N, C-alpha and C positions, 0 to 999 in steps of 0.2 A: 304535512306531518308536525305531530302538536308540540313534542319536547326538544326537536330538533336533533342536533349532534351529542351523544354522550360520551362523557369524560374522565376519566383518573383521577382519583385524589390523591393527591403525595404532598407530601410535607404540611399541609392546613388547607389547601386551596385544589381548585380543580384545572387540569392539565389537560390540553389539547393531546389527542392522542393519533400520531401522525401515521398511519396505516394505509396502507392499499385493499384491507379485506373489512370489508365491510356489510354487516350484516343488519336486515331489516328486522324491528320490533312491531309486530302485528298485535293489535288486543286480541284474547281469546274473545273475547263480550261480542264483539260487535263486527272483527274485521278493520278498523280504525288503524291507522297506519301512526303508527306513533311518537318512533325514534330509528336514529340510526346508531347502529356501533359497531364503533372500529375496534378492533382484535387486535389486543396490543404484544408489543413484541418482546423478545429476552430484554432488550435495552430499557423498555419501558416500566419492568420488573425488576431492573439492578437498579432503574432512579428510587422505585419505591422502598426498594431494601435499604437502599443507603440510608435513605430518609429515617429508617426506622431503626437502625445501627446509630444514628448520632443521635436518637432522642433516648433511646437507650440507658444510657450511664444517669443520666437525671431523672427521667422518670424509675427507674427499678431503687433508687436509692431514695426518692422521696417516700413519706413514712407511708405505711398504709392505708391507715385512720385518715391521711389526706389523700391520698390517691381516689378511695372510697367517695369525696366527697363530691366529686366530680358524679359520680353513678348514683348521688340524691339528686344532682342539679338535673341529672340525664331521664330522672324516672320522672318527675315534672315534668321537664316536656314532653314524654312522651304521652301525660296524660291532657299536657293543653292541645297536642297536636292530633292526639288519638280522630278524630271527625276525617282529618286534611289524609293521616297515612295511609287509615284503613279503606278511604275511596281511592287511592294511588294506587293501593295495592290489589284492590277488586279490578280496576280497570288493568292491568299488567297479567294478572292471572288469572281473572277468570272467576276467581269466588265469588258467593255472595258478598253482600255489604257485612252482613249481621259475621258471618266467618271470617272478617276481614275483621271487625271490629271486635272480636275474639283474638284473634292472633294479637295485636296489640297489646291488648289487656296480657296474653301470655307474656310477651317481653315487660310488659311493666312486672310482673312476677318475677321470673327471674330477674332482674332487675334491681329488685327487692332483695333478693336469695345473696348479689356481692354485694350488696351495702352490708349482707353480715360478714363477711370471710373475715376484718381485723377479730372476731372472737371466734374463729374457727381454727386460723394459722398461728396457734400462741407458739407454740413450740414446746420443748418437755426440757427440764434441768433438773438435774439426779447427782447429788454430793457421795459418788461411785467408790471413795475410800477417804479416808481424814482427808482433810487439805484437798481432796482433786475432784472436780465435778467437770462434769459431761453436761453440754447442750446440742438442742438440735434445731435448727432454724428454717424454713420451708423459702429459696427464693429463685428468682425468677430465670426462666430459661435464655431471656434473649426474643429474638423475628422471631416470629411464629405465621403459621401462614392456616386459615379457614377457608374450603371450596367450599361453597353451599348450593343449595337446588333451587330449582324451581317454583317449587309447592308450597314453600313458605317466606316470600320475599323478607319478611323481617323476624320471624321468629326463629328458626333455625340462623342465620345470622348471631342472632340475641342469645341463642344456645353457648355460645363461643365469647363473643364480644365483650360483654361485664366480666366475665369472671379471670378470663385470659390475662387481658388486661389491668383488673384491679389488682390483681398478682405481680404485677410489675413487668410486664412481657411488651412488646410493639407489637403491634399484626399488620398482617397484608391481608385483605380478605377476596376471594375471585369468587363474586356472585354468578350466578347463573345467566350465562349470554342470552336467557328467554323472558328476565324480567330483571333489569338493571337499572330501572328506577326509584325503588323504594330506598336501598344502597344509600343511593344519595344523599334521600335526606335525612339519613341516620348519621353519616357522618359532617351535614352541616348541625343536627344536635347537640350531638356531640363536642363538636368545637366551640357549641353557643351552651354547653355547660362547663367549659371551661379546661378538656383536655387539651394536651399541650400539643405543637406540631408536631409532625412522623411518628407520634401515637398512633395512630389508626391509618391505614393506606388501602385504598382499592385500585385495585387491578384487573380491567376488565379483561373479556378474552375466552376463545373455548381451549380445547384440549391441549394448543399449541402453550398457550403459558401456565395448563396444570400442569405441561410435564418440566417445564421451565421451573417451576415451583418446589415439585421433586428434587428436581435437580442443583439447586443454586445452592452452593456452598455456606452461604451468610444465612441460611432460615434453619430451626433445631428443631423445628415440631410442625406438624401439620394435620389438621383435624379435617376433614370431608363427610358431609355425606349426600350419596346419593345412590347408583343402581348398584349390585352385586357386580356386576360384571367389571364397573369402570371402580369400585371401591377397592377390589381386589390388586386392578392394576397400581391402583394409586398406592397401598400398602407396598404392596413387591418393589415397586419403583423408589417409592421414600426411604422404605429400612434398607433398600441394597445402596444406599446414598446414607446409610447408619443415622437416619433420623428417625426421632419418634413420630409414632403416627397411629392415629386413631380414626378408621374409614367403618363410617357405620354405608349398611348396604340395605338389599330389598327385603321384602316380606311376602310373605305368602300364612298370611292369621286365619286358625281356625277360632271356629264358633262352635262347642259343644253345645246342642240343645238335648237336655232329656223331658221325658214326658212329664213329669211334674214342673216345669219352669212356668212361671208367673205369664201365662200370653199375653196380656195387654202390655206390660211392661219388656218382657223379652221380642215383642215383634217392634216395638218402637227403639228399643237400645239396636235392634241391629238393623233396622231400615237407618236407621242414623250413624250408624259407624261404619255401612258401604257405600251411604252417599255423604256424607260430611263431605265439602271440599270436593266434590263432584267423586271420590272414591281414591284423591291425589295425596293420600297421604300413606305410611309405611305403617302407621296401627289402624289403615281400613280394615273392615271385615271385608275377606273377598271368598272364603269359604266357608260353609255352615257343613257341620256332620250332624243330622239329624237320626235321634238315637231312639228305637222304637217306634211307638204311632206320636211321630207331632201333627201329622196333616191339620189340625185346626188351629197350632201357630204356624205349621207356614202358609195358610189364607188369611189371618194376620198378616203376615208379613206384606203379602202381596197386597190386601187393603191399604196399609202403611204406604209402600211405595208409589201405590197410585196417586197420593196425596201429593206428591211431588211434583212441581212442575219446571220443566227448564224455562231457563230463563228469568223465573220470579222465583223461588226456594229454593232450586239449584242450581245453581254456577255450571260453566264451560269446564271442556278442560280445556290444556294449555294449547293446543293447535289443531290443523284439520288432520297432519298428520297421524299423532294422538286420535284423534277420533276416529280414522278413518281404521287406526290397530286394532281397537278397542271391539267396533263393529267385525271385526274379523273374529276374535275369537267369540263373540256370541253364534255368528251364524256356521263358522266352525263346530259348536259342541253341537247346535242342533243338526246338522248335515253326520255330526255319531252319533246318533239318537238322542239327546237330551232336547228336555222340554220349555220350551221359553213358557212362564207364566208370565210373566210380564215385561216387556219388548220397547226398549231403547233407541233402538235401532233409528236411523232413517229420519231424525227429530231436525223439523224447521221454528225456529220460535220467532215470531212475528217482528216484522221492524230490526231485528238481527239476524235477519238470511246469512249474513256470513261468520256469524259466531261458530264456537264449534262444540256445539253440545253434544249428549250424549244422555238419552233418558234410562231414569232408572230398571236396572233391567234383573231379575228373578229365573234363572236358570235353575231346574230340578231336575233330579234324576241323572247327574253326575258319575260318570265312574272317576276313579282316583289315575286313570291312565289318561284323560281326555289335559287339555293343555290350562283348559279353562279352572282345571282341580289345583296345575303344577304350578303354574307360572303369574309372578307377579303379572297383573292387567290392567292398572291404577288408572277403574275409571269405575263407576257406579254400578257395578255388578256383582251380585252374589251369586255364588253355586250352591247347588247342595246337592250333599250326598247323603246315604243313607246307611243306617248298620244296625243290626241287631241288638249287641252291648256295648256298654262303656269301653271296655279296654278294645274292642276292633275299632271304634272313633279314635282312641288316642293312637293304633297303631300308624293311624290314615295319619294321625298330625305328628308323630314322628319321625313318622318317613319322609317328610317334605326336610328338606336341605335347609330351609328358612329359622330363624329361631326368634323371632321378635317380637311375638303375642299370641293369646291363647288365651280366649275365656270360656268357663260354661252356665252354661244360664239352669237352676235346678233351685229347689228345695231343701234338699236334702244335704247337709252340712259333711256327712260323711263323704259322697261322691264328691263335693268342690274340692275337698281336702285332697282325696285321690287324684284327682286333676291337675292339684296346684303342685303334690309332687313327683307326678310321672309327664307330664308335657316339658316338651321340651324345648320352652321358649321363657327366655328373660324377664319378660314382664306378663302378668298371667292375672285375668280378672275372673269374677265372679257377680254373675247376674249384671256385669256392664259391658259393655260393648267398645269402649275406645279404653284400656287399662293405661293410659300412661298415668305415671306418679306426678305428684305435684311435690317441687322446692321442700325438704333438701334433700331428698329423696333423687336419686339419679336417672335418668333416661339411657338403654342401649339394651339389642336384644344378644343372642346369641349364637353359637354356629356363623351361617353364612349371611347373617344377617348385620355380622361385628368384626372387625381385625382389627388387634389390637389389644389393648390390656386398660380395662377401667371404663366408665362410661363417658359420658359427653357434657351431662349436669351435673348438677345440684355436689354433693360434699365429694362424692367419686373425682371429678373434673380437676379438683384442688392437687391431687397426686399428679396427673396429668401436665398441669400449665407450672409446676415446679419441680424443683431438686431439693435434696435432701442436704444440708451442709452438718456435719457433727462437730463440734469443737471439745478439747477437752485441756484444763485450765489449770493450773499447780501457780500457787502465791507464797507459800507461806512453809518456808527452808527446814522450820523445825521441827514438822511433818515426819521427814527423815523418807527415806528410800524403799521401795517396794517396789515388787512384780507391777505395780499401777502405775510406778514412776518414767 
């Protein structure tokens, strides 16, 4: 066991978890036994919430210009420790080192945005009647929680940590029980940056602690990122307990490819989108809809896919169970009549035989009723459907219950605008396979990809992590009395 037993982080220090329910953390890269993870109890959560509640009065009263100084220093520490953080993330998650480096670079960008918050939350003031002023200001909610997934051990936590805390909240974070290592280093860096004890706390565990977070009377708001099934359950439970909740779920992102699309660029973008992070991201392309004669582009996609070598420039999936599930989807599609153009099943990487690898997979002649066309596979798999018209392609995209992203590949501006207007998704790309907005623009989908109001990053997140206080003042008695008084 390389890293020993995982501990919670409460009130500025690592605290042992006294639990008999212990999970084993296995690296999907090569099967190495990394750590043991005891599952926290309700009492552990209570301890973390108490620490956060005790820290909140002083932290929320600290001027925001002083709060963000912590994140200026945190940004520098992320830059300083980037190689170490990237290596750790790759080891516990299985993505390539280059992908893990990019993940830390995105954390840096997210932190940069948080440092700009003093310029974005200045409030408003107006003389609404002679001698009478109305003022608004954004104030922190209190103790908030963030429940994050396995696919981005540092980036998704940093969707919420800098903004929520810089805005004056104190946070409890529940990392995925599959990747509990990276978040511990984040806690250490935040403390080194000067974040006061109790403002940021980690509670490890599984569904039991998630339910406890949803039920806890002193947690004001919850953000969640994960599968749609769990996002729905968290949203229902949290809101039933009268909490603010924003829960991001799964996706089935469609790429619409028109015959006039630039072949090389399109093939490269689609292949990168479906295979990046081994397809384990909610913005991955998993369904392509070819409109008309696109065989020349499909041939190039296959050629690009064959350049991906598991264990080299294609990382592993999270565990053996995921590998088996993904391969079942591929086999079922083949049995139903789809054609496997590039087959990623039964991959073994020399020297990493115990790793969880699925090779790049391209499946053609998929029909909309097949599971590979409808369900989130979360692996390096692209399913190709074919239509005669753009409207038929859009009908397939809009019939999908999710709504994270959709992209169109074309050189026709009118067709691109048509897709932007008609596609039922929160993030649209034109000739780009992963249309993730950059800060200050916010991240968030539609339909069954998101439950709650607002988005989780960028300017939109400010509304989620704060509440609006309105004050009306009058000091000059000589102004007289009117209906505004």
